[in-house]
Backbone as JSON Lines, residues from 0, in Angstrom:
{"i":0,"aa":"M","n":[-4.0,-18.62,12.15],"ca":[-2.59,-18.07,12.51],"c":[-2.54,-16.78,12.02]}
{"i":1,"aa":"K","n":[-1.88,-16.02,12.96],"ca":[-1.71,-14.72,12.86],"c":[-0.6,-14.11,11.98]}
{"i":2,"aa":"Q","n":[-0.72,-13.04,10.86],"ca":[0.53,-12.74,10.34],"c":[1.3,-11.89,11.07]}
{"i":3,"aa":"S","n":[2.63,-11.95,10.85],"ca":[3.65,-11.08,11.76],"c":[3.39,-9.71,11.18]}
{"i":4,"aa":"R","n":[3.98,-8.73,12.3],"ca":[4.43,-7.57,11.65],"c":[5.15,-7.3,10.5]}
{"i":5,"aa":"L","n":[6.09,-7.99,10.45],"ca":[7.12,-8.11,9.42],"c":[6.56,-8.54,8.36]}
{"i":6,"aa":"G","n":[5.61,-9.79,8.27],"ca":[5.27,-10.15,7.09],"c":[4.17,-9.26,6.51]}
{"i":7,"aa":"S","n":[3.5,-8.39,7.45],"ca":[2.39,-7.32,6.73],"c":[3.38,-6.57,6.38]}
{"i":8,"aa":"F","n":[4.68,-6.1,6.59],"ca":[5.21,-4.99,6.03],"c":[5.81,-5.46,4.76]}
{"i":9,"aa":"Y","n":[6.24,-6.64,4.69],"ca":[6.66,-7.1,3.3],"c":[5.62,-7.18,2.2]}
{"i":10,"aa":"E","n":[4.42,-7.54,2.81],"ca":[3.15,-7.74,1.87],"c":[3.12,-6.2,1.49]}
{"i":11,"aa":"A","n":[2.83,-5.19,2.44],"ca":[2.76,-4.0,1.82],"c":[3.69,-3.11,0.83]}
{"i":12,"aa":"L","n":[5.17,-3.59,1.26],"ca":[6.18,-3.14,0.43],"c":[6.08,-3.81,-0.78]}
{"i":13,"aa":"I","n":[6.06,-4.94,-1.13],"ca":[5.91,-5.67,-2.41],"c":[4.63,-5.25,-3.25]}
{"i":14,"aa":"N","n":[3.59,-5.03,-2.83],"ca":[2.12,-4.66,-3.72],"c":[2.75,-3.11,-3.89]}
{"i":15,"aa":"A","n":[3.09,-2.4,-3.18],"ca":[3.51,-0.99,-3.62],"c":[4.42,-0.99,-4.5]}
{"i":16,"aa":"L","n":[5.41,-1.7,-4.6],"ca":[6.62,-1.84,-5.4],"c":[5.98,-2.29,-6.92]}
{"i":17,"aa":"I","n":[5.19,-3.14,-6.89],"ca":[4.49,-3.83,-8.16],"c":[3.97,-2.46,-8.74]}
{"i":18,"aa":"R","n":[3.03,-1.92,-7.95],"ca":[2.29,-0.69,-8.36],"c":[3.06,0.32,-8.62]}
{"i":19,"aa":"F","n":[4.3,0.78,-8.43],"ca":[4.97,1.69,-8.43],"c":[5.09,2.27,-10.14]}
{"i":20,"aa":"P","n":[5.53,1.38,-11.04],"ca":[5.8,1.64,-12.32],"c":[4.31,1.86,-12.99]}
{"i":21,"aa":"I","n":[3.14,1.0,-12.67],"ca":[1.99,1.5,-13.14],"c":[1.77,3.04,-12.82]}
{"i":22,"aa":"G","n":[2.07,3.47,-11.55],"ca":[1.54,4.96,-11.05],"c":[2.31,5.72,-11.96]}
{"i":23,"aa":"L","n":[3.61,5.34,-12.19],"ca":[4.48,6.4,-13.03],"c":[4.1,6.66,-14.43]}
{"i":24,"aa":"V","n":[3.59,5.34,-15.15],"ca":[3.2,5.46,-16.4],"c":[1.86,6.37,-16.47]}
{"i":25,"aa":"S","n":[1.25,6.13,-15.34],"ca":[-0.31,6.7,-15.15],"c":[0.07,8.25,-15.31]}
{"i":26,"aa":"Q","n":[0.83,8.82,-14.46],"ca":[1.32,10.15,-14.41],"c":[1.41,10.66,-15.74]}
{"i":27,"aa":"F","n":[2.36,10.03,-16.38],"ca":[2.82,10.69,-17.69],"c":[1.53,10.7,-18.69]}
{"i":28,"aa":"A","n":[0.63,9.74,-18.3],"ca":[-0.51,9.76,-19.65],"c":[-1.77,10.82,-18.61]}
{"i":29,"aa":"V","n":[-1.94,11.09,-17.6],"ca":[-3.01,11.8,-16.79],"c":[-2.48,13.03,-16.55]}
{"i":30,"aa":"F","n":[-1.37,13.68,-16.29],"ca":[-0.77,15.06,-15.91],"c":[-0.98,15.73,-17.24]}
{"i":31,"aa":"P","n":[-0.85,15.56,-18.13],"ca":[-0.85,16.58,-18.96],"c":[-2.24,16.69,-19.66]}
{"i":32,"aa":"L","n":[-3.17,15.74,-19.43],"ca":[-4.51,15.68,-19.62],"c":[-5.16,16.86,-18.49]}
{"i":33,"aa":"V","n":[-4.8,16.81,-17.49],"ca":[-5.23,17.77,-16.48],"c":[-4.23,19.19,-16.38]}
{"i":34,"aa":"G","n":[-3.31,19.33,-17.23],"ca":[-2.8,20.59,-17.25],"c":[-1.59,20.47,-16.3]}
{"i":35,"aa":"I","n":[-0.93,19.63,-15.85],"ca":[0.33,19.45,-15.04],"c":[1.36,19.01,-15.7]}
{"i":36,"aa":"E","n":[2.19,19.97,-16.02],"ca":[3.49,19.79,-16.44],"c":[4.79,19.29,-15.52]}
{"i":37,"aa":"A","n":[5.21,18.32,-15.66],"ca":[6.08,17.98,-14.79],"c":[7.41,17.23,-15.3]}
{"i":38,"aa":"T","n":[8.65,17.32,-14.94],"ca":[9.65,16.81,-15.37],"c":[9.72,15.21,-15.07]}
{"i":39,"aa":"L","n":[10.75,14.79,-15.56],"ca":[10.96,13.33,-15.21],"c":[11.2,13.12,-13.73]}
{"i":40,"aa":"T","n":[12.15,13.85,-13.28],"ca":[12.27,13.81,-12.09],"c":[11.12,14.1,-10.91]}
{"i":41,"aa":"T","n":[10.64,15.1,-11.27],"ca":[9.07,15.26,-10.63],"c":[8.36,14.25,-10.62]}
{"i":42,"aa":"N","n":[7.83,13.7,-11.65],"ca":[7.12,12.41,-11.75],"c":[7.56,11.19,-10.96]}
{"i":43,"aa":"F","n":[8.99,11.26,-10.82],"ca":[9.65,9.96,-9.85],"c":[9.41,10.35,-8.55]}
{"i":44,"aa":"Q","n":[9.43,11.79,-8.33],"ca":[9.28,12.11,-6.6],"c":[7.96,12.07,-6.61]}
{"i":45,"aa":"V","n":[6.97,12.33,-7.14],"ca":[5.58,12.19,-6.79],"c":[5.38,10.86,-6.73]}
{"i":46,"aa":"A","n":[5.53,9.99,-7.83],"ca":[5.17,8.71,-7.35],"c":[5.91,7.48,-6.26]}
{"i":47,"aa":"G","n":[7.28,8.09,-6.02],"ca":[7.83,7.9,-4.66],"c":[7.01,8.25,-3.49]}
{"i":48,"aa":"Y","n":[6.31,9.61,-3.32],"ca":[5.8,9.7,-2.2],"c":[4.53,9.14,-2.06]}
{"i":49,"aa":"F","n":[4.08,8.91,-3.23],"ca":[2.6,8.13,-3.07],"c":[2.96,6.46,-2.9]}
{"i":50,"aa":"T","n":[4.23,6.1,-3.29],"ca":[4.3,4.57,-2.89],"c":[4.6,4.61,-1.49]}
{"i":51,"aa":"V","n":[5.22,5.31,-0.74],"ca":[5.64,5.5,0.57],"c":[4.25,5.68,1.39]}
{"i":52,"aa":"I","n":[3.23,6.49,1.08],"ca":[2.12,6.48,1.65],"c":[1.15,5.31,1.4]}
{"i":53,"aa":"S","n":[1.21,4.5,0.1],"ca":[0.73,3.45,0.1],"c":[1.16,2.27,0.76]}
{"i":54,"aa":"I","n":[2.53,2.21,1.06],"ca":[2.9,1.18,1.98],"c":[2.78,1.17,3.31]}
{"i":55,"aa":"I","n":[2.47,2.49,3.89],"ca":[2.12,2.74,5.41],"c":[0.49,2.43,5.42]}
{"i":56,"aa":"S","n":[-0.1,2.85,4.58],"ca":[-1.73,2.45,4.55],"c":[-2.1,1.26,4.43]}
{"i":57,"aa":"S","n":[-1.36,0.33,3.66],"ca":[-1.34,-1.05,3.39],"c":[-1.07,-1.74,4.63]}
{"i":58,"aa":"Y","n":[0.18,-1.34,5.04],"ca":[0.47,-2.12,6.45],"c":[-0.75,-1.9,7.54]}
{"i":59,"aa":"V","n":[-1.02,-0.6,7.64],"ca":[-2.11,-0.36,8.62],"c":[-3.02,-1.2,8.66]}
{"i":60,"aa":"I","n":[-3.86,-1.18,7.26],"ca":[-5.06,-1.64,7.08],"c":[-4.7,-3.3,7.17]}
{"i":61,"aa":"R","n":[-3.71,-3.8,6.52],"ca":[-3.36,-5.25,6.89],"c":[-3.42,-5.66,8.38]}
{"i":62,"aa":"R","n":[-2.8,-4.76,9.05],"ca":[-2.63,-5.2,10.68],"c":[-4.15,-5.12,11.23]}
{"i":63,"aa":"W","n":[-5.13,-4.08,10.92],"ca":[-6.22,-4.05,11.38],"c":[-7.04,-4.93,11.06]}
{"i":64,"aa":"F","n":[-7.24,-5.54,9.91],"ca":[-7.81,-6.91,9.3],"c":[-7.31,-8.03,10.14]}
{"i":65,"aa":"N","n":[-5.97,-8.11,10.08],"ca":[-5.46,-9.36,10.7],"c":[-5.98,-9.42,12.26]}
{"i":66,"aa":"D","n":[-5.93,-8.13,13.15],"ca":[-6.49,-8.52,14.5],"c":[-7.68,-8.73,14.41]}
{"i":67,"aa":"R","n":[-8.7,-8.2,13.77],"ca":[-10.1,-8.55,13.57],"c":[-10.23,-9.8,13.18]}
{"i":68,"aa":"L","n":[-9.54,-10.34,12.23],"ca":[-9.82,-11.74,11.73],"c":[-9.33,-12.74,12.97]}
{"i":69,"aa":"H","n":[-8.21,-12.36,13.63],"ca":[-7.58,-13.28,14.75],"c":[-8.84,-13.24,16.01]}
{"i":70,"aa":"R","n":[-9.27,-12.1,16.2],"ca":[-10.2,-12.03,17.48],"c":[-11.51,-12.61,17.04]}
{"i":71,"aa":"A","n":[-11.95,-12.87,15.66],"ca":[-13.18,-13.36,15.27],"c":[-13.0,-14.97,15.52]}
{"i":72,"aa":"A","n":[-11.74,-15.41,14.99],"ca":[-11.54,-16.7,15.02],"c":[-11.41,-17.13,16.58]}
{"i":73,"aa":"H","n":[-10.8,-16.42,17.36],"ca":[-10.54,-16.76,18.87],"c":[-11.92,-16.98,19.37]}
{"i":74,"aa":"R","n":[-12.98,-15.92,18.86],"ca":[-14.45,-16.0,19.53],"c":[-15.21,-17.12,18.91]}
{"i":75,"aa":"M","n":[-14.81,-17.71,17.71],"ca":[-15.52,-18.89,16.96],"c":[-14.92,-20.24,17.84]}
{"i":76,"aa":"A","n":[-13.61,-20.07,18.25],"ca":[-13.09,-21.18,18.88],"c":[-13.52,-21.38,20.6]}
{"i":77,"aa":"G","n":[-14.52,-20.49,20.99],"ca":[-14.94,-20.26,22.27],"c":[-14.23,-19.97,23.25]}
{"i":78,"aa":"G","n":[-13.44,-18.81,22.78],"ca":[-12.5,-17.98,23.82],"c":[-13.25,-16.65,24.18]}
{"i":79,"aa":"E","n":[-12.73,-15.92,25.2],"ca":[-13.62,-14.73,25.47],"c":[-12.9,-13.67,24.77]}
C-alpha cells in the first residue's frame, strides 16, 4: 500500500514538531559554547527556520522512499 502525499506531509510535520522543543533547548545549550549570543526571539526564529527545513526534507525523503518501495513491491509481484 502506498502512503498518500498528505500522509507523508503529516508524518513529516509531526516528526518536526516533536523535535522542535529539543532543538530549541539544544540551541540554548550549544550557542553559548560556540560564542553565539542570541535573544529568546532569535532562538525561536532559528528553531522555526530549521523546523520548516526539516518538514520539507522529511517529506521529500519520505516520498522518495515510498516511491522506491512501491516500485520494488510492484517488481516482486511480477509487474513491469
